[in-house]
C-alpha positions in Angstrom: 0.1 0.1 0.2 1.3 3.5 -1.1 0.7 6.0 1.5 0.4 9.6 1.2 3.6 10.7 2.6 5.2 8.7 -0.7 3.7 10.9 -2.9 6.5 13.1 -1.8 9.5 10.6 -1.6 9.3 7.3 -2.8 11.5 7.0 -6.4 8.9 8.5 -9.3 8.6 4.9 -11.3 7.7 2.5 -8.7 6.0 5.0 -7.3 3.7 5.1 -10.7 3.6 1.5 -11.2 2.7 0.9 -7.8 -0.5 3.4 -8.3 -0.8 2.2 -12.0 -0.7 -0.9 -11.5 -4.0 -1.7 -9.5 -5.8 1.3 -11.5 -5.6 -0.4 -15.0 -7.0 -3.9 -13.2 -9.9 -2.2 -12.3 -10.4 -0.1 -15.7 -9.9 -3.7 -17.6 -11.9 -5.3 -14.6 -15.2 -2.8 -15.5 -14.8 -3.6 -19.3 -14.8 -7.2 -18.7 -18.4 -6.9 -16.0 -19.9 -4.5 -18.7 -19.5 -7.6 -21.6 -20.6 -9.9 -18.8 -23.6 -7.9 -17.8 -24.5 -7.6 -21.5 -23.8 -11.4 -22.4 -26.7 -12.4 -19.4 -29.2 -9.7 -20.6 -28.3 -11.1 -24.3 -29.3 -14.8 -23.0 -32.6 -14.4 -21.4 -35.7 -14.9 -23.0 -36.4 -12.1 -25.6 -32.7 -11.0 -24.9 -32.5 -9.0 -28.1 -35.5 -7.1 -27.2 -33.9 -6.9 -23.4 -30.4 -5.5 -25.0 -32.7 -3.0 -26.7 -34.4 -1.6 -23.6 -30.5 -1.9 -22.2 -29.3 0.0 -25.2 -31.8 2.9 -24.9 -31.1 3.6 -21.3 -27.3 3.5 -21.6 -27.3 7.7 -22.1 -29.5 7.4 -18.4 -26.9 5.8 -16.6 -24.0 7.5 -17.8 -25.4 10.5 -17.3 -25.7 9.7 -13.4 -22.0 9.1 -13.9 -21.1 12.2 -15.2 -22.0 13.8 -11.9 -19.7 11.3 -10.1 -16.9 13.1 -11.9 -18.3 16.2 -11.9 -17.9 16.6 -7.7 -15.5 13.2 -7.1 -13.2 13.6 -10.1 -13.1 17.4 -9.7 -12.3 17.6 -6.2 -10.4 14.8 -5.8 -6.7 16.8 -7.3 -7.6 19.6 -5.2 -7.5 18.2 -2.1 -4.2 16.0 -3.3 -3.0 19.7 -3.8 -4.1 20.5 -0.2 -2.0 17.8 1.1 1.0 18.9 -0.9 0.5 21.7 0.8 0.5 20.6 3.9 -3.2 21.9 4.6 -5.3 18.7 5.5 -8.2 20.7 7.0 -8.6 22.1 3.4 -8.6 19.2 1.7 -11.0 17.6 4.4 -13.3 20.6 3.6 -12.8 19.8 -0.1 -13.8 15.8 0.3 -16.4 16.6 2.6 -17.9 19.0 0.2 -18.2 16.7 -2.5 -19.4 14.4 -0.3 -22.4 16.3 0.4 -22.6 17.4 -3.7 -22.7 13.5 -4.7 -25.7 12.9 -2.2 -27.3 15.6 -2.9 -27.3 15.5 -7.1 -28.0 11.6 -5.8 -31.2 12.3 -4.9 -32.2 15.2 -7.2 -31.4 12.5 -10.4 -33.2 10.3 -8.6 -36.5 12.2 -8.2 -36.0 13.7 -11.8 -35.6 10.4 -13.7 -38.6 8.4 -11.9 -40.5 11.3 -13.0 -39.6 11.9 -16.4 -38.0 8.6 -17.9 -41.0 8.2 -20.3 -40.3 11.3 -22.1 -36.5 11.0 -21.7 -36.2 6.9 -23.2 -38.4 8.6 -26.0 -35.6 11.3 -26.6 -32.8 8.7 -26.9 -34.5 6.3 -29.0 -36.9 3.9 -27.2 -40.2 2.6 -29.5 -42.8 0.5 -28.7 -40.7 -2.4 -28.4 -37.9 -1.4 -26.4 -39.6 1.1 -23.8 -40.9 -1.5 -22.0 -37.8 -2.9 -20.7 -36.1 0.2 -20.5 -38.7 1.5 -18.1 -38.1 -1.5 -15.9 -33.9 -1.1 -15.6 -34.4 2.0 -15.3 -36.8 2.8 -12.4 -35.1 0.2 -10.3 -31.4 1.7 -11.4 -32.6 5.0 -10.1 -33.5 3.9 -7.0 -29.7 3.5 -6.4 -28.0 6.4 -7.8 -27.2 7.8 -4.4 -25.2 4.5 -4.0 -23.6 4.7 -7.6 -23.0 8.7 -6.7 -21.7 7.8 -3.5 -19.0 4.0 -4.5 -17.7 5.9 -8.0 -17.5 9.6 -6.9 -16.0 9.3 -3.7 -13.5 6.1 -5.0 -11.0 9.4 -6.3 -10.4 10.6 -2.8 -9.1 7.0 -1.8 -6.8 6.9 -5.0 -5.7 10.5 -4.8 -4.3 9.6 -1.1 -2.3 7.1 -2.8 -4.4 3.9 -1.9 -4.6 2.5 -5.5 -4.9 -1.1 -4.0 -7.9 0.3 -1.8 -9.7 2.0 -4.8 -9.1 -1.1 -6.7 -11.1 -3.1 -4.1 -13.5 -0.6 -4.5 -14.2 -1.5 -8.7 -13.6 -5.3 -7.8 -16.4 -6.0 -5.4 -19.0 -4.1 -7.2 -18.2 -6.0 -10.2 -17.3 -9.1 -8.9 -20.9 -9.3 -6.5 -22.6 -7.7 -10.1 -21.0 -10.6 -12.0 -22.6 -13.4 -9.4 -25.6 -11.2 -8.4 -27.1 -11.2 -12.6 -27.3 -15.0 -12.9 -29.1 -15.1 -9.4 -31.7 -12.7 -10.3 -32.0 -12.8 -13.7 -32.6 -16.7 -14.6 -33.2 -17.9 -10.9 -35.3 -15.9 -9.4 -36.5 -14.8 -13.3 -36.6 -11.1 -12.7 -35.4 -10.7 -15.9 -34.0 -7.3 -17.2 -35.1 -6.0 -13.6 -32.7 -8.7 -11.6 -30.0 -6.9 -13.7 -31.0 -2.9 -11.9 -31.2 -4.7 -8.7 -27.6 -6.8 -8.9 -26.0 -3.5 -9.9 -27.9 -1.3 -7.7 -27.2 -3.8 -4.7 -23.5 -4.2 -6.0 -22.8 -0.4 -6.1 -24.3 -0.1 -2.5 -21.8 -2.8 -0.9 -19.0 -0.9 -2.7 -20.9 2.6 -0.9 -20.2 0.7 2.3 -16.8 -0.1 1.7 -15.7 3.3 0.5 -17.4 5.0 3.5 -16.2 3.1 5.7 -12.4 3.7 4.4 -12.7 7.6 4.5 -14.3 7.4 7.7 -12.3 4.9 9.9 -9.2 4.4 7.6 -7.9 7.5 5.5 -5.3 10.0 6.5 -8.3 12.4 5.2 -11.5 12.1 6.7 -15.1 13.2 6.2 -16.2 15.6 8.5 -19.9 16.6 10.3 -18.6 20.1 11.0 -17.7 20.6 6.6 -21.0 19.4 5.8 -22.6 22.4 4.7 -20.2 23.1 1.9 -19.2 27.2 1.0 -19.8 28.7 -2.4 -16.5 28.9 -3.3 -14.9 25.1 -2.3 -18.3 24.0 -4.5 -16.9 26.0 -7.8 -13.9 24.7 -7.4 -14.5 21.5 -7.7 -17.3 21.9 -10.6 -14.6 24.2 -12.1 -11.9 21.1 -12.5 -15.1 18.4 -12.8 -16.6 19.7 -15.3 -13.9 18.8 -18.5 -14.9 14.7 -17.0 -18.3 15.8 -16.7 -18.1 17.1 -20.3 -16.4 14.2 -21.8 -18.6 11.5 -20.0 -21.8 13.2 -20.6 -21.0 13.6 -24.4 -20.5 10.2 -25.1 -24.1 9.6 -25.7 -24.5 12.6 -28.1 -21.0 11.1 -30.4 -22.8 7.8 -30.0 -26.1 8.9 -31.9 -23.7 11.2 -34.7 -22.0 7.6 -35.2 -25.3 5.8 -35.5 -27.1 8.4 -37.5 -24.2 8.4 -40.0 -23.3 4.9 -40.5 -27.0 3.8 -40.8 -27.7 6.8 -43.7 -24.4 5.2 -45.1 -23.1 2.0 -44.4 -26.2 -0.1 -43.5 -26.9 -2.3 -40.4 -24.1 -4.0 -40.7 -22.3 -0.5 -40.2 -23.9 0.4 -37.5 -23.8 -3.2 -35.7 -20.3 -3.1 -36.0 -19.6 0.3 -34.4 -20.0 -1.8 -30.7 -16.7 -3.7 -31.7 -15.0 -1.0 -32.9 -15.6 1.2 -29.6 -14.4 -2.0 -27.6 -11.7 -2.7 -29.3 -11.2 1.1 -28.8 -11.6 0.6 -25.2 -8.7 -1.8 -25.2 -6.4 1.4 -25.9 -8.3 3.7 -23.8 -9.2 2.2 -20.4 -5.5 1.1 -19.6 -4.6 4.5 -20.5 -6.9 6.0 -18.6 -5.7 3.9 -15.9 -1.9 5.1 -16.0 -3.0 8.8 -15.9 -5.1 7.8 -12.6 -2.0 6.6 -11.2 0.2 9.3 -11.5 -2.8 12.4 -10.5 -2.0 11.9 -6.7 2.0 12.2 -7.9 1.2 15.0 -10.3 -1.2 17.2 -7.6 0.5 16.3 -4.4 4.1 17.8 -5.8 2.9 20.6 -7.3 1.1 21.9 -4.3 4.2 21.5 -2.2 6.1 22.9 -4.9 8.4 19.7 -5.7 8.5 20.4 -9.6 11.2 18.4 -10.1 8.9 15.3 -9.5 5.9 17.2 -11.3 8.4 17.1 -14.7 9.9 13.5 -14.0 6.3 12.2 -13.4 4.7 14.0 -16.8 7.9 12.6 -19.0 7.5 9.3 -17.6 3.7 9.3 -18.0 3.4 10.7 -21.1 6.3 8.0 -22.9 4.4 5.4 -21.2 0.9 6.3 -22.4 2.2 7.2 -26.1 4.0 3.9 -26.3 1.1 1.8 -24.9 -1.0 3.7 -27.4 1.2 3.2 -30.6 1.9 -0.5 -29.4 -1.8 -1.3 -28.5 -3.5 0.2 -31.7 -0.6 -1.2 -33.8 -0.9 -4.6 -32.4 -5.4 -4.8 -33.5 -4.3 -2.9 -36.4 -2.3 -5.3 -38.0 -4.2 -8.5 -36.4 -7.6 -7.2 -36.4 -9.0 -10.2 -38.8 -8.4 -11.9 -35.0 -10.0 -9.6 -32.6 -12.7 -9.6 -35.5 -13.4 -13.0 -34.5 -14.0 -12.4 -30.9 -16.7 -10.7 -31.5 -18.7 -12.5 -34.5 -18.1 -15.6 -36.6 -20.3 -14.1 -39.4 -18.0 -14.0 -42.8 -18.8 -10.5 -43.6 -18.9 -9.0 -40.2 -15.6 -10.0 -39.9 -14.4 -8.5 -43.2 -15.8 -5.7 -42.6 -15.1 -5.3 -38.9 -10.7 -6.5 -39.9 -11.5 -3.7 -42.9 -12.6 -0.6 -40.6 -10.9 -1.2 -37.1 -7.5 -0.2 -39.8 -9.2 3.1 -40.7 -11.2 3.7 -37.1 -7.8 3.2 -34.9 -5.3 4.5 -36.7 -5.4 8.0 -34.6 -5.3 5.9 -31.7 -1.8 4.9 -32.6 -0.7 8.7 -30.9 -4.1 8.8 -28.3 -1.9 8.3 -25.7 -0.3 11.9 -26.0 -3.4 13.2 -25.9 -4.7 11.5 -22.7 -1.5 12.3 -20.4 -1.2 15.9 -21.5 -5.0 16.2 -21.1 -5.4 14.2 -17.8 -1.9 16.1 -16.9 -4.0 19.8 -16.9 -6.7 18.1 -14.7 -4.0 16.4 -11.7 -2.7 20.4 -12.0 -6.0 22.1 -11.2 -5.8 23.5 -14.3 -10.0 23.6 -14.7 -9.9 26.0 -18.1 -7.3 24.0 -19.6 -8.8 20.6 -19.1 -12.1 21.9 -19.9 -10.8 23.4 -23.6 -9.0 20.2 -24.2 -12.1 17.7 -23.3 -14.3 19.9 -25.3 -11.8 19.7 -28.8 -11.7 16.0 -29.3 -15.4 15.1 -29.3 -17.0 18.6 -29.6 -15.2 20.7 -31.6 -13.7 18.2 -33.7 -14.8 14.9 -33.8 -18.9 15.4 -34.5 -18.7 18.0 -36.9 -16.3 15.7 -38.6 -18.9 13.0 -39.0 -21.2 15.5 -41.0 -18.4 16.8 -43.2 -15.9 14.6 -44.1 -18.6 12.1 -46.1 -19.7 15.9 -47.8 -16.5 17.1 -48.6 -14.6 13.4 -50.1 -17.8 11.2 -50.2 -17.0 11.7 -54.1 -13.2 11.5 -54.4 -12.0 8.7 -56.4 -9.3 8.1 -53.2 -12.4 7.5 -50.7 -14.1 5.1 -53.4 -10.6 3.0 -54.0 -9.8 2.9 -49.7 -13.5 1.6 -49.6 -13.2 -1.3 -52.2 -12.9 -4.2 -49.9 -16.5 -3.6 -48.3 -18.2 -2.0 -51.3 -20.5 -4.7 -51.4 -21.6 -4.4 -47.7 -22.2 -1.1 -47.6 -24.6 1.2 -49.0 -21.7 4.3 -49.8 -18.8 2.7 -49.2 -16.6 5.7 -49.7 -19.3 8.0 -47.3 -19.1 5.1 -44.6 -15.2 5.5 -45.2 -15.2 9.0 -44.7 -17.1 8.5 -41.3 -14.7 6.3 -40.4 -11.8 8.4 -41.1 -13.2 11.3 -38.6 -12.2 9.6 -35.9 -8.3 9.3 -36.7 -8.4 12.8 -37.7 -9.6 13.7 -34.9 -7.5 11.9 -32.7 -4.5 13.0 -34.5 -5.4 16.4 -34.5 -6.4 16.5 -30.9 -3.2 14.8 -29.8 -1.1 17.5 -31.8 -3.2 20.7 -30.1 -3.5 19.5 -26.7 0.3 18.2 -26.8 1.5 21.8 -27.7 -0.8 23.5 -25.3 0.8 21.2 -22.4 4.3 22.0 -23.8 3.5 25.1 -23.9 2.3 25.4 -20.0 5.2 23.7 -19.4 7.5 25.6 -20.0 6.0 28.2 -18.4 4.9 27.3 -15.3 6.9 23.8 -14.6 
């Protein structure tokens, strides 16, 4: 176990390793849980309808999780900076203010979802078939919103103090319990998709108890009842830093809708269905990168607060190099062996052929995505709220979503696009424009990586 005092003294390499490995394991287990959860629902009676209902409910789940990042992920780096400044009382004020905000937001979200779930689900694409299972899932899931807020929103305060293994345990407890409880409630008790929702909120409830026990009894930083009523400036500081991950999470649904619309228009049903495979493969690149940056965050924040800029510089250089190497190697392997990875998700020859072709385009910019996430997350760890928000908006909102609509119109009739779409022309409505939709991802990734890196290195030279 890494203790808070070691953030300012232990060798950077071994410290980063001890913090990042548990975070990476937690990310991978979380990804596995999501896949298994969908497998269980897909194997129910009328599993296809259940999956459709779950798909419609996902944006609501994403929105709930976005608020955990607004108040939890936003406050944790600030608390670590205060610890580095030897201001433990201020750090506890920040942590307790986050707790209060998470509880209040959880109650308000529960009420809003229960009252307005039907129009919201219809807005997210529910039809007469998928609306009923979506309502069954959301009605129960919303009742556990406060559990989700505590488990996922307060866990960053465990990680930011250097207790990475304890933070990993929070994720593992929830994921393993969910995997065990899912078949019990879904199949043995015959609850169907309602059982999946109940398994999730019970698992999150146990994780929330674990987090509260640690922060009340074991943690150097403790939740204090005297700070439960946060002052305005503390809350604003938390939200200013948390707005970046909040935007990144809440815009994920918007991005999914844009991709689906364009793929449906130009690629057809196979292209739409294959997007789930492409995004799953991208997660193999993204989630370990997030784990590496999560491990680096306490080191950044603590040493920035203690004015030890030498350790901040060493941490950034190491984090940047590891992230860039990992993204280049992993994306490169997936592209080179794309048929192997495509067969993991499908046995259909046409789907395998389409995914094998598409992933080489879709993941091309992922080779340097490590640079973008290392710099963007470093801004956040150093308390640079405005810069972090701008970089968060850059890739998805400013670049990717507009490019999904611009590139097919701009390049859709070009000979090059038709030539590069050659392997799948017989599988799509308009192969050239399908290629252009996929091309938007590497173009946005490459531009975002270059712009974010240049912006951070300018900050690095001026401030570090």
